[in-house]
C-alpha positions in Angstrom: 66.3 -24.3 108.1 67.0 -24.5 104.2 66.9 -21.5 102.1 64.1 -23.1 100.3 62.2 -23.2 103.3 62.7 -19.9 103.8 61.8 -18.5 100.6 58.7 -21.4 100.8 57.8 -19.2 104.0 57.7 -15.8 102.5 56.4 -17.1 99.2 53.2 -18.3 101.4 53.1 -15.3 103.7 52.8 -13.2 100.4 50.4 -15.2 99.0 48.4 -15.2 102.0 48.5 -11.6 102.5 47.7 -11.2 99.1 44.1 -12.5 100.0 41.5 -10.2 100.9 38.9 -10.6 103.6 35.4 -9.2 104.7 34.0 -10.4 107.9 30.2 -9.2 108.8 28.6 -10.2 112.0 25.0 -11.8 112.2 23.1 -10.8 115.3 20.1 -12.1 116.8 16.8 -10.3 117.8 18.2 -9.3 120.6 21.4 -7.8 119.3 23.7 -10.3 120.4 25.8 -12.0 117.6 24.7 -15.1 116.2 27.4 -15.8 113.6 30.1 -14.3 111.6 30.0 -14.7 108.2 33.5 -14.3 106.6 34.2 -13.3 102.5 37.5 -14.1 101.0 38.7 -12.3 97.8 41.7 -13.3 95.9 43.8 -10.2 95.1 47.2 -11.8 94.1 47.4 -10.3 90.9 46.6 -6.6 92.0 49.4 -7.5 94.5 51.6 -8.5 91.9 50.5 -5.3 89.8 51.2 -2.9 92.4 54.6 -4.9 93.1 55.4 -4.2 89.6 54.4 -0.8 89.6 56.0 0.0 92.0 59.3 -1.7 91.2 58.6 0.4 87.7 58.1 3.7 89.8 61.5 3.1 91.4 63.4 2.5 88.3 61.4 5.3 86.7 62.5 7.7 89.6 66.2 6.3 89.7 66.4 6.8 85.7 65.0 10.3 86.3 67.5 11.2 89.0 70.3 9.9 86.7 69.0 11.6 83.5 68.5 15.1 85.6 72.3 14.2 86.8 73.3 13.9 83.5 71.5 17.0 82.1 72.5 19.0 85.1 76.4 17.8 83.9 75.6 18.6 80.4 74.0 21.9 81.3 76.8 23.4 83.3 79.3 21.6 80.4 76.9 23.6 77.8 76.9 26.5 80.4 80.6 26.7 80.7 81.1 26.5 76.4 79.1 29.3 76.3 80.7 31.3 78.9 84.1 31.0 77.1 82.4 31.2 73.6 81.3 34.5 74.7 84.6 35.2 76.3 86.6 34.0 73.3 84.0 36.4 71.1 84.6 39.1 73.7 88.6 38.4 73.4 88.1 38.2 69.5 85.9 41.5 69.2 88.4 43.8 71.4 91.2 41.8 69.4 89.9 43.0 66.2 88.8 46.4 67.4 92.6 46.6 68.6 93.8 45.4 65.1 91.3 47.5 63.3 92.5 50.5 65.4 96.3 49.8 65.3 95.6 49.1 61.2 93.9 52.8 61.1 96.4 54.2 63.4 99.0 53.1 61.2 97.7 54.2 58.2 97.3 57.9 59.9 101.1 57.6 60.6 101.9 56.3 57.3 99.8 58.8 55.6 100.7 62.0 57.0 104.4 61.1 57.9 106.6 63.8 57.7 109.1 61.6 55.4 108.4 59.7 52.7 107.5 56.2 53.2 107.1 53.3 51.0 106.5 49.6 50.9 108.2 47.5 48.5 106.7 44.0 47.9 109.0 41.0 46.8 110.3 39.6 44.7 109.2 42.4 41.4 110.6 45.6 43.4 107.4 47.0 43.3 106.2 49.7 45.0 102.8 48.2 47.0 101.9 51.3 49.3 103.6 55.0 49.2 102.5 57.9 51.1 101.6 61.6 50.3 105.4 62.8 51.5 106.8 60.2 49.0 105.0 61.4 46.2 105.4 64.6 46.9 109.2 64.4 46.9 109.3 62.6 43.4 106.1 64.5 41.8 104.0 61.5 41.1 100.6 60.6 42.2 100.2 57.6 44.3 98.6 55.5 41.6 101.5 56.1 39.0 103.7 54.9 41.6 102.2 51.7 42.1 103.0 51.0 38.4 106.6 51.5 38.8 109.1 49.5 40.6 112.6 50.7 42.5 114.9 50.6 39.3 112.3 52.8 37.4 113.0 56.1 39.9 116.6 54.9 41.1 119.9 57.2 39.5 121.7 54.4 37.7 124.9 55.7 39.3 123.7 55.0 42.7 123.0 51.2 42.2 126.6 50.0 42.7 126.4 51.7 45.7 123.0 50.2 46.9 123.4 46.3 45.3 126.3 45.3 48.3 123.6 46.0 50.6 120.3 44.1 48.6 123.1 41.3 48.4 123.7 41.0 52.1 119.6 41.1 53.0 119.0 38.4 50.4 121.6 36.3 52.2 120.1 37.2 55.7 122.9 38.9 56.8 121.5 41.8 57.6 117.8 43.1 57.9 118.2 47.1 57.6 120.4 49.4 56.1 120.6 53.2 55.5 122.5 55.3 52.6 122.1 58.8 50.9 121.6 57.9 47.2 119.7 59.9 44.2 116.0 59.4 42.9 114.9 60.8 39.4 112.3 62.8 39.6 109.2 62.7 37.2 110.4 65.9 36.0 113.7 64.1 35.4 115.2 66.2 38.2 117.7 64.9 40.8 117.0 64.9 44.3 118.8 63.4 47.0 117.5 61.5 49.7 118.7 59.6 53.1 116.9 56.3 52.6 116.2 53.8 55.6 115.4 50.6 54.6 114.1 47.4 56.8 113.0 44.2 55.6 109.9 42.5 56.3 110.4 38.7 56.7 107.8 35.6 57.0 107.9 32.9 59.8 110.7 30.7 57.7 112.7 34.1 57.1 111.7 34.6 53.1 111.7 38.4 52.7 107.9 39.6 51.9 108.3 43.6 51.8 111.2 46.2 52.1 109.9 49.1 54.0 111.7 52.3 53.1 111.7 55.5 55.1 113.0 58.5 52.6 113.7 62.0 53.7 114.8 64.7 50.4 118.3 66.1 51.3 118.3 68.0 47.8 118.5 71.5 49.9 121.3 70.0 52.7 123.3 68.6 50.0 122.9 71.8 47.6 123.9 73.8 50.7 127.0 71.6 51.8 127.8 71.8 48.1 127.6 75.5 48.1 129.5 75.3 51.5 132.5 73.0 49.9 133.0 75.2 47.0 132.8 78.4 49.2 135.4 76.6 51.4 137.9 75.8 48.1 137.1 79.0 47.1 138.2 80.2 50.4 141.5 77.8 50.5 142.5 79.0 47.0 141.9 83.0 47.8 144.2 82.2 51.0 146.7 80.2 48.6 146.8 83.4 46.6 146.9 85.9 48.9 149.8 84.2 50.0 151.2 83.9 46.5 150.4 87.4 46.2 151.8 88.3 49.7 155.2 86.5 48.3 155.1 87.9 44.5 154.4 91.7 45.9 157.4 91.1 48.2 159.6 89.8 45.6 158.6 92.4 42.9 158.8 95.4 46.0 162.5 93.6 46.7 163.5 94.0 43.3 162.9 97.6 42.4 164.3 98.6 46.1 167.4 96.3 45.4 167.9 97.7 42.2 167.5 101.5 43.7 169.7 100.7 46.8 172.6 99.6 44.7 172.2 102.4 42.3 172.1 104.7 45.2 175.6 103.4 46.8 177.3 103.2 43.6 176.6 106.9 43.2 177.5 107.7 46.7 180.9 105.8 46.9 182.1 106.4 43.2 180.9 109.9 42.4 183.9 110.9 40.7 185.0 107.8 38.9 181.8 107.4 37.1 181.2 109.0 34.1 178.5 111.2 33.3 176.9 108.7 31.2 177.2 106.0 33.9 175.5 108.5 36.6 172.4 109.3 34.1 172.2 105.2 33.7 172.1 104.9 37.4 169.5 107.4 38.0 167.5 106.2 34.9 167.2 102.5 36.9 166.4 104.3 40.2 163.2 106.1 38.1 162.3 102.9 36.6 162.6 101.1 39.7 160.7 103.9 41.9 158.3 103.9 38.8 157.7 100.1 39.0 157.0 100.4 42.5 154.7 103.0 42.2 153.0 101.3 39.6 152.8 97.9 41.8 151.3 99.7 44.6 148.4 101.5 42.6 147.6 98.3 41.2 147.1 96.5 45.2 145.3 100.1 45.9 143.0 99.7 42.5 142.1 96.0 43.7 141.3 97.3 47.7 139.1 99.9 46.4 137.6 97.6 43.6 136.6 95.0 46.3 135.4 97.5 48.7 133.2 99.2 45.9 134.6 102.3 46.2 136.1 103.0 42.6 134.7 106.0 41.1 133.2 106.8 37.4 134.0 109.9 35.7 133.8 110.1 32.4 134.2 113.0 30.3 134.4 113.9 26.4 137.2 111.8 25.1 139.1 111.5 21.3 140.2 107.3 21.5 142.4 107.6 18.7 144.2 110.3 20.1 144.2 108.8 23.9 145.5 105.7 22.0 148.5 107.1 20.6 149.7 108.7 23.3 149.2 105.6 25.5 151.3 103.5 23.1 153.9 106.4 22.9 154.3 106.1 26.6 154.5 102.6 26.9 156.8 102.1 23.7 159.8 104.4 25.6 159.4 102.3 28.5 159.9 98.9 26.5 162.6 100.3 24.3 163.4 98.1 21.2 162.6 94.9 22.6 158.9 94.8 21.2 156.8 97.1 18.7 153.7 97.9 19.2 151.3 98.6 15.8 148.4 101.1 16.3 145.5 101.3 13.8 142.1 102.9 13.9 138.8 102.7 12.1 136.0 105.3 12.2 135.2 108.4 14.0 136.5 108.2 17.2 136.4 111.9 18.7 132.9 112.0 19.7 133.0 109.2 23.1 132.1 110.1 26.6 134.6 107.7 28.9 137.0 107.6 31.9 140.2 108.3 30.8 142.1 106.8 34.2 140.2 104.1 33.8 140.9 103.6 30.2 144.8 104.0 30.9 144.1 101.2 33.5 142.4 98.7 31.1 144.7 99.2 28.1 148.1 99.5 30.2 147.6 96.4 31.7 146.5 94.4 28.5 149.1 96.3 26.2 152.1 95.1 29.3 150.9 91.7 29.6 150.8 91.3 25.9 154.5 92.2 25.7 155.1 90.4 28.8 154.4 87.4 27.5 155.6 87.4 24.1 159.2 86.5 22.7 161.6 89.1 22.5 161.0 91.1 19.1 157.6 90.2 18.9 155.0 92.8 17.8 152.0 93.8 19.3 148.7 95.0 17.5 146.5 97.4 19.0 143.3 98.1 16.6 140.7 100.5 17.8 137.2 100.2 15.8 134.6 103.1 16.0 130.8 102.6 14.7 128.1 104.8 15.7 128.8 105.6 20.0 130.2 101.4 19.8 134.2 101.2 20.4 135.8 98.0 20.5 139.4 97.7 20.7 141.9 94.7 19.9 144.8 94.0 21.6 146.6 91.1 19.8 150.2 89.1 21.0 151.9 86.3 19.5 152.8 85.0 23.3 152.8 82.0 24.9 149.1 81.9 25.3 146.6 80.9 27.8 145.7 77.6 28.6 141.7 76.5 28.4 141.4 75.5 32.1 142.5 78.9 33.1 140.4 81.1 30.7 137.4 80.6 33.6 139.1 82.0 36.4 141.1 84.6 34.0 139.8 87.4 35.8 139.7 87.0 39.1 142.4 88.4 41.6 145.9 86.7 42.0 144.9 83.8 39.5 147.8 83.2 37.1 147.8 80.3 34.5 150.1 77.5 35.1 152.3 78.2 31.7 153.7 81.8 33.1 156.7 79.6 34.1 158.9 82.1 36.1 157.7 85.4 34.3 157.0 87.9 37.0 153.5 89.0 37.9 150.9 89.4 40.7 147.7 88.3 39.0 146.1 91.4 39.5 146.2 93.0 36.2 143.5 91.6 34.2 141.3 91.7 37.4 141.9 95.2 37.3 140.7 95.4 33.7 137.5 93.6 34.6 136.7 95.9 36.9 137.3 99.1 34.6 135.5 97.2 31.8 132.2 96.8 34.1 132.2 100.3 35.4 131.7 101.5 31.6 129.2 99.0 30.9 131.4 97.1 28.4 132.3 93.8 27.7 135.4 92.0 27.3 136.6 88.5 25.5 139.6 86.1 24.7 140.4 84.0 22.1 143.7 82.1 22.7 145.8 79.4 21.5 148.8 78.0 23.3 152.2 78.8 21.5 150.1 81.3 18.9 149.4 83.9 20.9 146.2 85.7 22.4 143.8 88.1 21.4 141.6 90.6 23.2 138.4 92.3 22.6 136.9 95.2 24.8 133.6 96.8 24.0 132.5 100.1 25.5 129.5 102.1 24.4 129.3 106.0 24.6 126.1 107.7 25.8 125.4 111.2 27.2 127.9 111.6 29.8 125.5 113.2 32.3 123.2 110.0 32.1 126.4 107.5 32.0 127.5 108.8 34.8 124.1 108.7 37.1 123.3 105.3 35.8 126.9 103.9 36.5 126.8 105.2 39.8 123.6 103.8 41.1 124.7 100.6 40.0 128.2 100.4 41.8 126.2 101.4 44.9 123.0 99.3 44.4 126.4 96.4 44.0 
């Protein structure tokens, strides 16, 4: 059978089924069926409509199912996106909170740090941020510093030290450096700092900021300087003491040699030597013994002065009479090689001073004037008295004192560089200064190389009892 025949039969069957019939029996009086009444109605259009409706319903259901599946897929995707967005939002919130917390923590550390911290902007080197410690170091407010740059506070002499580091940073060779340098404070004082610099670069290596950490080391530097000065003074003192020992040994050896030699000559040739020679030998022995005694007295005096054990015992004194007697004593020992000329002005009889200390002062000053003057040079010794003040002047025409030696002129064991082979211990002027201080007086010097030197000693007189009490109290306190 052909495909067309089958289609025809199916269509005929469909058309047949599209007919609706009703069968009604017709009964006789005796209830038997006499005939059958059949009515047929054509419902083809209804069938077509039902089939179309069914097909539409099926298509609709299919589309609904497909749309539902699409909506479910979209809903799931949307739900995933929402969930992801919520997770991202939560992460962002946590990140933002962490960032804010980090910024707050940095700000607290930055502001409350015990050392100075700065953030300097490139390329103008201006302060972008500064903390309280840095402001306190320099004496500026934060607003004042943010109007300045690095060069406004740097000590000009230290720029050369820092320049090589800045060049290396610009070239990218280093990212940090550390050095000690000086800043100029707002009040123009100098402060020493230990500076540590770290640069902050962007992703392409350009410098954005310089982070500086600044530690104030001014006190440490001052202490270091004091220690160095103390060590230098101690070293110099050790050298001076060593030189002093050598000098004193030499000073003692010379008179001892004279004594020993003179004694041996007297011992070996007691009868051959004339009386004049014997007197000369005895005079040498006595002079050498006096020199040794004087040197020993100087050493003991300095020891007492350093131990603060010098006594001050003033008493009424005629200064002119004292000075003339002192000049006569010294003139005898120096023979005719030098002459001391003394002159006095004013009333000199009403003074209260320590004669022993005065003898130390002017014996040393006059001895130095003689020692450092050429043979035949005269020494001028003047006394000027006026209303309880006595000024003593000792002038010589000797070698003079170099300017660089005058600041340490009264230190123990110190001698100027131009003394050459002239003997001495460096104790004389130190003894003079101690004695003048005990009197509450003052001493000054005016000198010119090759022309001569003038010392001026000013002493004051007052009631002896109150003077002693005041000076001794000062000595004990020191």
